[in-house]
C-alpha positions as CSV (number, residue, x, y, z in Angstrom):
1,M,0.0,0.0,0.0
2,S,1.2,3.5,-0.9
3,S,1.0,6.0,2.0
4,S,2.2,9.0,0.0
5,T,-0.3,11.6,-1.3
6,E,0.3,13.7,-4.4
7,Q,-1.5,17.0,-4.7
8,A,-2.4,18.9,-7.8
9,A,-5.0,21.6,-8.7
10,V,-6.5,19.3,-11.4
11,V,-6.5,15.5,-11.5
12,I,-7.3,14.0,-14.9
13,V,-8.1,10.4,-15.4
14,G,-7.1,8.7,-18.7
15,T,-4.7,9.4,-21.5
16,G,-6.9,8.9,-24.6
17,F,-8.0,11.8,-26.7
18,S,-10.0,13.2,-23.7
19,G,-7.3,13.1,-21.1
20,L,-4.5,14.4,-23.4
21,G,-6.8,17.0,-24.9
22,M,-7.7,18.3,-21.5
23,A,-4.1,18.5,-20.5
24,I,-3.1,20.4,-23.6
25,Q,-5.8,23.0,-23.1
26,L,-4.7,23.4,-19.5
27,L,-1.2,24.1,-20.7
28,N,-2.5,26.5,-23.4
29,A,-4.3,28.3,-20.6
30,G,-1.0,28.7,-18.8
31,R,-1.5,26.0,-16.2
32,D,0.8,23.1,-15.4
33,D,-0.6,22.3,-12.0
34,F,-2.2,19.0,-13.1
35,V,-1.6,15.3,-12.9
36,I,-2.9,12.6,-15.2
37,L,-3.6,9.0,-14.0
38,E,-3.2,6.2,-16.5
39,K,-3.9,2.5,-15.6
40,A,-1.6,1.2,-18.4
41,D,2.1,1.8,-19.1
42,E,1.5,3.9,-22.3
43,V,-0.9,6.6,-23.5
44,G,-3.6,6.1,-26.0
45,G,-6.8,4.8,-24.3
46,T,-9.0,2.9,-26.8
47,W,-6.4,3.2,-29.5
48,R,-3.8,1.6,-27.3
49,D,-6.0,-1.2,-26.1
50,N,-7.6,-2.2,-29.3
51,S,-5.0,-3.8,-31.6
52,Y,-7.1,-6.5,-33.3
53,P,-6.4,-7.2,-37.0
54,G,-8.0,-4.5,-39.2
55,C,-8.7,-2.1,-36.3
56,A,-9.3,1.4,-37.8
57,C,-11.4,4.5,-37.3
58,D,-14.7,5.0,-39.1
59,I,-14.3,8.8,-39.2
60,Q,-11.8,10.3,-41.6
61,S,-8.4,11.0,-40.0
62,H,-8.3,14.7,-40.8
63,M,-11.4,15.1,-38.7
64,Y,-10.5,12.4,-36.1
65,S,-7.6,14.5,-34.6
66,F,-7.1,17.7,-32.6
67,S,-8.0,20.8,-34.6
68,Y,-4.9,22.5,-33.0
69,E,-2.6,19.5,-33.7
70,Q,-3.2,18.5,-37.3
71,N,-1.2,15.8,-38.9
72,P,-0.4,16.3,-42.6
73,D,1.0,12.8,-42.9
74,W,-2.0,10.6,-42.5
75,T,-1.4,7.8,-45.1
76,R,-5.1,6.9,-45.5
77,A,-8.4,8.7,-45.4
78,F,-9.5,6.4,-42.5
79,S,-6.5,5.7,-40.4
80,G,-5.7,2.3,-38.9
81,Q,-5.1,1.8,-35.2
82,P,-1.2,1.9,-35.4
83,E,-1.3,5.3,-37.0
84,I,-3.7,6.8,-34.5
85,F,-1.8,5.3,-31.6
86,E,1.4,6.8,-33.0
87,Y,-0.3,10.2,-33.4
88,L,-1.4,10.2,-29.7
89,R,2.1,9.2,-28.5
90,G,3.5,12.0,-30.6
91,V,1.1,14.5,-29.2
92,A,2.0,13.4,-25.6
93,D,5.7,13.8,-26.4
94,K,5.3,17.2,-28.2
95,Y,3.6,18.7,-25.1
96,D,5.8,16.9,-22.6
97,L,2.7,15.4,-21.0
98,R,4.6,12.3,-19.8
99,S,6.1,14.3,-17.0
100,H,2.5,14.8,-15.7
101,I,1.3,11.2,-16.2
102,R,1.4,8.6,-13.4
103,F,1.5,5.4,-15.3
104,G,0.2,2.2,-13.8
105,V,-2.4,4.0,-11.6
106,E,-6.0,2.8,-12.0
107,M,-8.6,4.9,-10.3
108,A,-10.7,2.9,-7.8
109,S,-12.6,5.6,-6.1
110,A,-13.0,9.4,-5.7
111,A,-14.6,11.2,-2.9
112,W,-15.5,14.9,-2.4
113,D,-14.2,16.4,0.9
114,E,-16.9,19.0,1.8
115,E,-14.6,20.7,4.4
116,Q,-11.5,20.9,2.3
117,R,-13.4,21.2,-0.9
118,T,-11.1,18.8,-2.7
119,W,-11.4,15.5,-4.5
120,T,-9.4,12.5,-3.1
121,V,-8.7,9.9,-5.7
122,I,-7.6,6.5,-4.6
123,G,-5.9,4.0,-7.0
124,T,-6.4,0.3,-6.9
125,R,-3.0,-0.1,-5.3
126,G,-3.7,2.5,-2.6
127,E,-2.1,5.5,-4.4
128,T,-3.7,8.7,-3.2
129,F,-4.1,12.0,-5.2
130,V,-5.8,15.1,-4.0
131,G,-7.0,17.8,-6.3
132,Q,-9.4,20.7,-6.3
133,F,-10.8,19.7,-9.7
134,L,-11.4,16.2,-11.0
135,V,-11.7,15.5,-14.8
136,S,-12.9,12.1,-16.0
137,G,-11.4,11.3,-19.4
138,V,-12.1,7.6,-19.2
139,G,-14.5,7.6,-22.2
140,A,-17.2,4.9,-22.8
141,L,-15.2,2.3,-24.8
142,H,-12.8,0.9,-22.1
143,I,-14.7,-1.9,-20.3
144,P,-15.2,-4.9,-22.7
145,N,-18.6,-6.4,-22.6
146,V,-18.0,-10.1,-22.4
147,P,-21.2,-12.1,-22.4
148,K,-21.6,-14.9,-19.8
149,L,-22.0,-17.9,-22.1
150,N,-23.5,-20.9,-20.5
151,G,-20.7,-23.5,-19.9
152,I,-17.8,-21.3,-21.0
153,E,-15.9,-22.4,-18.0
154,H,-15.6,-25.8,-19.5
155,F,-14.2,-24.6,-22.8
156,Q,-10.8,-26.1,-23.5
157,G,-9.9,-23.8,-26.4
158,E,-8.8,-20.2,-26.5
159,A,-11.2,-17.4,-25.7
160,F,-10.7,-13.6,-25.8
161,H,-12.4,-10.3,-26.4
162,S,-11.4,-8.2,-29.5
163,A,-10.1,-5.5,-27.1
164,Y,-7.7,-8.0,-25.6
165,W,-6.6,-9.7,-28.8
166,N,-4.2,-12.6,-28.2
167,H,-1.6,-12.0,-30.8
168,D,0.4,-15.0,-29.6
169,Y,-2.4,-17.4,-30.6
170,D,-2.1,-18.6,-34.1
171,L,-5.5,-18.7,-35.8
172,H,-4.2,-20.4,-38.9
173,G,-6.1,-23.5,-39.7
174,K,-8.3,-23.2,-36.6
175,K,-12.1,-23.5,-36.2
176,V,-13.1,-20.1,-34.8
177,A,-16.4,-18.9,-33.4
178,V,-17.0,-15.1,-33.5
179,V,-19.7,-13.9,-31.2
180,G,-21.2,-10.5,-32.2
181,T,-21.4,-8.5,-35.4
182,G,-20.6,-5.0,-34.2
183,A,-18.0,-2.4,-35.3
184,S,-15.0,-4.5,-34.2
185,S,-16.2,-7.8,-35.8
186,I,-16.8,-6.3,-39.2
187,Q,-13.2,-5.1,-39.2
188,F,-11.4,-8.3,-37.9
189,V,-13.6,-10.9,-39.6
190,P,-12.4,-10.1,-43.1
191,Q,-8.8,-10.2,-41.8
192,I,-9.0,-13.6,-40.2
193,A,-11.5,-15.4,-42.5
194,P,-8.8,-16.3,-45.2
195,E,-6.5,-17.9,-42.6
196,V,-8.9,-19.9,-40.4
197,A,-10.2,-23.3,-41.4
198,E,-13.8,-22.5,-40.4
199,L,-15.4,-19.3,-39.1
200,T,-18.8,-19.5,-37.4
201,L,-20.2,-16.0,-36.9
202,F,-22.9,-15.8,-34.2
203,Q,-25.1,-12.9,-35.2
204,R,-28.0,-11.6,-33.1
205,T,-28.9,-8.5,-35.2
206,P,-27.4,-7.7,-38.6
207,P,-25.8,-4.2,-38.8
208,W,-26.3,-1.8,-41.6
209,V,-23.0,-1.6,-43.4
210,M,-22.2,1.2,-45.8
211,P,-19.3,1.1,-48.3
212,K,-16.2,2.7,-46.8
213,P,-14.8,5.5,-49.0
214,D,-11.3,4.7,-47.8
215,H,-8.2,5.4,-50.0
216,S,-4.5,6.1,-49.5
217,V,-3.6,9.8,-49.3
218,P,-1.2,10.5,-52.2
219,R,2.3,11.7,-51.3
220,W,1.8,15.0,-53.2
221,V,-1.3,15.8,-51.1
222,R,0.6,15.1,-47.9
223,S,3.4,17.3,-49.2
224,V,1.0,20.2,-49.9
225,F,-0.6,19.8,-46.4
226,R,2.9,19.9,-44.9
227,K,4.1,23.0,-46.8
228,A,0.8,24.9,-46.7
229,P,-1.1,24.0,-43.5
230,A,-3.9,26.3,-44.6
231,T,-4.9,23.9,-47.3
232,Q,-5.4,21.1,-44.8
233,R,-7.6,23.4,-42.7
234,V,-9.7,24.1,-45.7
235,A,-10.0,20.3,-46.5
236,R,-10.9,19.7,-42.8
237,N,-13.6,22.3,-42.8
238,L,-15.2,20.9,-45.9
239,L,-15.1,17.4,-44.4
240,Y,-16.6,18.8,-41.2
241,W,-19.7,20.2,-43.0
242,F,-20.1,17.0,-45.1
243,L,-20.1,14.8,-42.0
244,E,-22.3,17.3,-40.1
245,S,-25.0,17.1,-42.8
246,R,-25.5,13.4,-41.9
247,A,-27.1,14.4,-38.6
248,V,-30.3,15.4,-40.4
249,G,-31.3,11.9,-41.2
250,F,-30.8,10.7,-37.6
251,N,-32.9,13.4,-36.0
252,G,-36.5,12.9,-37.0
253,H,-36.0,12.6,-40.8
254,P,-35.8,8.8,-41.4
255,A,-36.8,9.2,-45.0
256,L,-33.3,10.5,-45.7
257,L,-31.9,7.3,-44.4
258,K,-33.8,5.2,-47.0
259,A,-31.3,6.2,-49.7
260,G,-28.5,4.9,-47.4
261,E,-30.4,1.6,-46.9
262,K,-30.6,1.1,-50.7
263,I,-26.8,1.6,-50.9
264,C,-26.3,-1.0,-48.1
265,K,-28.7,-3.5,-49.7
266,R,-27.0,-3.1,-53.1
267,Q,-23.7,-3.9,-51.4
268,I,-25.2,-7.1,-49.8
269,N,-26.8,-8.2,-53.1
270,K,-23.5,-7.7,-55.0
271,A,-21.4,-9.9,-52.7
272,I,-24.0,-12.4,-51.4
273,K,-25.6,-14.7,-54.0
274,D,-27.3,-17.1,-51.6
275,P,-30.9,-15.7,-50.9
276,E,-31.0,-17.3,-47.5
277,L,-27.8,-15.7,-46.4
278,R,-28.9,-12.4,-47.9
279,A,-32.0,-12.5,-45.7
280,K,-29.9,-13.2,-42.6
281,L,-27.6,-10.2,-43.3
282,T,-30.4,-7.7,-44.2
283,P,-31.6,-5.6,-41.2
284,D,-35.3,-5.3,-40.4
285,Y,-35.0,-2.0,-38.6
286,T,-34.4,1.6,-39.8
287,M,-30.9,2.5,-40.6
288,G,-29.3,4.6,-37.9
289,C,-31.2,2.9,-35.0
290,K,-28.0,1.1,-34.3
291,R,-24.5,2.4,-35.1
292,V,-24.1,2.5,-38.9
293,L,-20.9,0.6,-39.9
294,Q,-18.6,1.0,-42.8
295,A,-16.7,-1.7,-44.7
296,N,-15.9,-2.9,-48.2
297,D,-14.6,-6.3,-47.4
298,Y,-17.1,-7.6,-44.8
299,Y,-19.7,-9.1,-47.1
300,P,-17.1,-10.7,-49.5
301,A,-15.6,-12.3,-46.3
302,I,-19.0,-13.6,-45.3
303,A,-19.5,-15.1,-48.7
304,R,-16.4,-17.3,-48.4
305,H,-16.9,-21.1,-48.4
306,N,-15.4,-21.4,-44.9
307,V,-17.7,-18.8,-43.2
308,D,-21.1,-19.6,-41.7
309,V,-23.5,-17.1,-40.2
310,V,-25.6,-18.5,-37.3
311,T,-28.6,-16.4,-36.2
312,D,-29.5,-18.8,-33.4
313,G,-28.1,-17.8,-30.1
314,V,-25.6,-19.7,-28.0
315,A,-27.3,-22.3,-25.8
316,E,-24.2,-23.9,-24.4
317,V,-20.5,-24.0,-24.6
318,R,-18.8,-27.4,-24.3
319,E,-15.2,-28.4,-24.0
320,H,-14.5,-28.2,-27.8
321,S,-17.8,-26.9,-29.2
322,I,-20.7,-24.5,-29.1
323,V,-24.3,-25.6,-29.2
324,D,-26.8,-23.1,-30.6
325,T,-30.4,-22.7,-29.6
326,S,-31.5,-24.9,-32.5
327,G,-29.5,-27.8,-31.0
328,V,-26.8,-27.7,-33.7
329,E,-23.2,-28.3,-32.4
330,H,-20.4,-26.4,-33.9
331,E,-16.8,-27.6,-33.3
332,V,-14.5,-24.7,-32.3
333,D,-10.9,-24.2,-31.3
334,A,-11.3,-20.6,-30.3
335,V,-14.0,-18.1,-29.3
336,I,-13.5,-14.4,-30.1
337,Y,-16.0,-11.9,-28.6
338,G,-16.8,-9.0,-30.9
339,T,-19.4,-7.8,-28.4
340,G,-18.4,-4.2,-27.8
341,F,-18.2,-2.4,-24.5
342,H,-20.1,-1.4,-21.4
343,V,-21.4,2.0,-22.3
344,T,-24.6,3.1,-20.4
345,D,-23.4,1.2,-17.4
346,A,-19.7,2.1,-17.7
347,F,-19.6,4.1,-14.5
348,D,-21.2,1.3,-12.4
349,Y,-17.7,0.1,-11.9
350,L,-16.4,3.3,-10.3
351,S,-17.0,4.6,-6.8
352,I,-17.5,8.4,-7.0
353,V,-18.9,10.0,-3.9
354,G,-20.1,13.6,-3.9
355,E,-21.9,15.9,-1.4
356,G,-23.7,14.3,1.5
357,G,-22.2,10.9,0.7
358,R,-24.1,10.7,-2.6
359,D,-22.8,7.8,-4.7
360,L,-22.8,8.5,-8.4
361,S,-22.9,4.9,-9.7
362,T,-25.9,4.1,-7.4
363,E,-27.8,7.2,-8.6
364,W,-27.0,6.6,-12.3
365,S,-27.8,2.9,-12.2
366,T,-31.2,3.6,-10.6
367,E,-32.2,6.9,-12.2
368,G,-30.2,6.8,-15.4
369,M,-27.1,8.8,-16.3
370,Q,-27.9,12.5,-16.0
371,T,-25.6,15.5,-16.4
372,H,-25.6,19.1,-17.5
373,R,-24.3,19.3,-21.1
374,G,-22.7,15.9,-20.6
375,I,-20.0,17.6,-18.4
376,T,-21.1,18.5,-14.9
377,V,-23.4,16.7,-12.4
378,E,-25.6,18.2,-9.8
379,G,-24.4,17.3,-6.3
380,F,-20.8,16.7,-7.4
381,P,-18.9,20.0,-7.3
382,N,-15.7,20.5,-9.4
383,L,-16.3,17.1,-11.2
384,F,-16.2,17.2,-15.0
385,F,-16.8,14.5,-17.6
386,L,-15.4,14.5,-21.1
387,L,-17.5,12.5,-23.5
388,G,-20.0,12.1,-20.7
389,P,-23.6,11.0,-21.1
390,N,-25.4,12.1,-24.3
391,T,-22.3,13.6,-26.0
392,G,-21.5,10.6,-28.1
393,L,-22.0,10.8,-31.9
394,G,-23.2,8.7,-34.7
395,H,-22.3,11.0,-37.6
396,M,-19.2,13.0,-36.6
397,S,-15.8,12.9,-34.8
398,V,-16.1,12.9,-31.0
399,V,-12.8,14.7,-30.9
400,F,-14.8,17.8,-31.8
401,M,-16.9,17.3,-28.7
402,I,-13.9,16.7,-26.5
403,E,-12.4,20.0,-27.6
404,S,-15.6,21.8,-26.8
405,Q,-15.9,20.2,-23.4
406,A,-12.2,20.8,-22.4
407,R,-12.6,24.4,-23.3
408,Y,-15.8,24.5,-21.1
409,V,-13.8,23.0,-18.2
410,I,-11.1,25.7,-18.5
411,D,-13.9,28.3,-18.3
412,A,-15.4,26.6,-15.2
413,I,-12.0,26.6,-13.4
414,A,-11.4,30.2,-14.4
415,L,-14.8,31.2,-13.0
416,V,-14.1,29.6,-9.6
417,E,-10.8,31.4,-9.3
418,Q,-11.9,34.7,-10.7
419,R,-14.8,34.9,-8.2
420,G,-12.5,33.9,-5.3
421,A,-14.4,30.6,-4.7
422,E,-13.3,27.1,-4.0
423,A,-15.8,25.1,-6.1
424,L,-18.8,25.3,-8.3
425,R,-21.8,23.0,-8.7
426,V,-24.4,23.0,-11.3
427,R,-27.9,24.0,-10.2
428,P,-30.4,21.1,-10.2
429,E,-32.9,23.1,-12.3
430,A,-30.3,23.8,-15.0
431,Q,-29.4,20.1,-15.2
432,Q,-33.1,19.2,-15.3
433,K,-33.9,21.7,-18.0
434,F,-31.0,20.3,-20.2
435,Q,-32.1,16.7,-19.6
436,T,-35.8,17.5,-20.5
437,R,-34.8,19.2,-23.7
438,I,-32.4,16.6,-25.1
439,Q,-34.6,13.6,-24.1
440,R,-37.5,15.3,-25.9
441,K,-35.3,15.5,-29.0
442,L,-34.1,12.0,-28.6
443,D,-37.6,10.7,-28.5
444,N,-38.0,11.8,-32.1
445,G,-34.6,10.5,-33.1
446,I,-34.0,7.4,-35.1
447,W,-32.4,5.7,-32.1
448,S,-35.8,5.6,-30.4
449,T,-38.1,5.2,-33.4
450,G,-36.1,2.9,-35.6
451,G,-37.4,-0.4,-34.3
452,C,-34.3,-1.8,-32.6
453,T,-32.5,-2.0,-29.3
454,S,-28.9,-0.8,-29.1
455,W,-26.0,0.0,-26.8
456,Y,-27.1,3.6,-27.1
457,L,-30.0,2.8,-24.7
458,D,-29.8,2.0,-21.0
459,A,-31.6,-0.8,-19.2
460,K,-34.8,1.3,-19.1
461,G,-34.7,2.0,-22.9
462,V,-33.6,5.6,-22.5
463,N,-30.9,7.0,-24.8
464,R,-28.0,8.1,-22.5
465,T,-25.3,8.0,-25.1
466,I,-26.0,10.1,-28.2
467,W,-26.0,13.9,-28.7
468,P,-29.2,14.6,-30.6
469,G,-28.4,17.0,-33.4
470,F,-25.6,19.1,-34.9
471,T,-22.3,19.4,-33.2
472,W,-22.1,23.1,-34.1
473,K,-25.0,23.6,-31.8
474,Y,-23.2,21.8,-29.0
475,W,-20.2,24.1,-29.7
476,L,-22.4,27.1,-29.3
477,E,-23.9,25.8,-26.1
478,T,-20.4,25.2,-24.5
479,R,-18.6,28.1,-26.1
480,K,-19.1,30.2,-23.0
481,L,-20.0,28.9,-19.6
482,N,-23.3,30.4,-18.3
483,A,-22.4,31.4,-14.7
484,T,-26.1,31.6,-13.8
485,E,-26.4,27.9,-14.2
486,Y,-23.9,27.3,-11.4
487,E,-23.6,28.0,-7.7
488,L,-20.2,29.0,-6.4
489,V,-19.2,27.4,-3.1
490,G,-16.8,28.6,-0.4
491,R,-16.2,32.1,-1.4
492,R,-13.3,33.5,0.4
């Protein structure tokens, strides 16, 4: 157990885009009085952890990066995991963030001290950090969702989640079962299908898969971006407005998504000749209800002679096989989970205690995740979330949201200090007004009306994940902190 306590004005948790982005904006505001806690031994968050074959972003690289730290050397329109990981490491080095990072420290709990008006953060190995402000940059895609398959404890083969890919295990010539057909699966299935003997894909709900307009970025374009950065800014702005236009279909205008559905169906029909398999792969819900995926090689991989799609669920796992709910036994050497992450219940795993002993995970698990603008929470002073509830996106780069939120946090800290206070807390009525407004919008969105269930929704069927609408509107809402929405605490 560690008995030493480290103090800093701001404690940041996580070193993905959120944590690094927050740290950079603090530095740009002239502050270096912060510490960053990172459970691993390297920066990168999701892009460090996910290294499965074919792992790549589904938003174009020039948008999926910091606006103030553009990279002219992206080699593809949609970068792969190694390139994004390298980008984040480079950003950490450029801003000398490693000197602020405490590697190997995983946050176990955080508690608000009402007398001292500070947050005390305890690590899983007893490390203690005390800060006036606490910023969560843990994101939503960091706790793998591993289904509890009946009898999995008896399985004698290899089993792992895509987020913990076992690169030491040779899949060549093996009989592999893949459980789930989400964003990860449609990327790694085409990569492993040619090398395995048999691939049995257990699909609960087929995704809508759009063609991916990926291509290599020519050397001359990269050279122009390097020599004339303004050209890259113009290209990025055009890309922003193109992606932003996609929000229209998701928000109460499903007719616009019908054109997208036709494109997806055309892609299925082109690659899949078997009518029975086509029927299995064609969704029966409106496009956009679940996350829309992008791939050019998924359906050709499914069409391979050694790939079988099973729409019956898993009834039982035996020592060397999986039995589906129709009673068919499938011999397998390995099970790979492509089942995504805990999203709407991601914070159930953390103990965060605010005023009056209020436990955040208890409140959120019973009442649903509720915040003000996805950043602050009533009853939890000086606590800020980046990519918090209802700030995820289905059409645009979340890095844009992170930048808006980090800037808002800077304003909040500045307000506390300018007014000679020690803390600020959002007023309950401000949070409730925000919640009422966005949930009303979400009720009309495709996520609620499209005829599916998805990880966007919590256990009660309420969308606690997506921002309903345009990101430029979120930028406007967070551009300047409205001091009347907050109460200052402990004025000197």
